[in-house]
N, C-alpha and C positions, 0 to 999 in steps of 0.2 A: 444775761442775754446778749449774745452778738449776732450780727447779721454780718454777712460775706460781704458786702458793699454797702455806699451809700445808695444808689438805687433801689435796693433792695430795702434798706429801711426806712426810706423815702411811700415806698408802695405801703410800706404794712403799718406805721405810724403815720394815719394822718387826723385831723382834725377831729371829724368821728367817730373812729375807733380810739383815740385819748377820752373823747365825752363816754363812749361804752366804758371803759377800763373806769373812770370816774366812779360814775353811777354805780357799775356791779361793785365797788369797793364800797362806797356809802349807803346804798340802798338793798344790797345783799336781796336780790332778785330771785326767786322760785322757779322760773324758767326764761325760757331765752323770748318768748311771748312777753312775759309780764316787764321784762326789760323794754321791749319792743315799744310798749308802750306807756313804760316810762321815759325814753326818750322821743317818746311820737316820731318815731319812722316804722316803715313798712317790716313786717315780718321777716320777706324775706329777703332784705337787704342787711336787718341787724345781723337772720341768720349765718348768712355769707361773710360777716365781720366776726363773727364770734367765733365761726369754725377757723378762721385766719390765727385771730389771736391766741383762740386755743394750739394750732399749729406749730406756731413761733413760742411756746410756752409762756404764754406772759398770762392767760386763765386754766382755769381746770375747768371741766364740766363733770359734775357728778349727776348719775343719774336718781332720781329719786321719786317717790309714790308710786301706785300701780299702773299707773300709765307710760313709766322710766322716762320722764320728762328730764331734759338735761338743765341743770342749774349752773349757770356760771359763775366762779369762784374768782375771786382775784387772788394770785400770787404773790402779791408785791404790796408794798403801803405806795411806792412812789416811784415815776421814772426817771433817770437822770440819763441824759445821753452825754456821751466823751464821744473826743474824737481822738 
């Protein structure tokens, strides 16, 4: 994954989003709602963060179940930043 500049990197990779990536990888939540409960954050904020992480290719969103809820899936086992 690459970012066009350090400003974009700083906007995408925040402490809260790194926590989401870690919890997604470790706990494998079945929905964004479950992820929000696991990190004890508001669903709306987690949803926005998850959409951004998916947009930049850091996670996938897999539709599942009769309600087509989106399950966040980690694409990588580690995040290494290099300049």
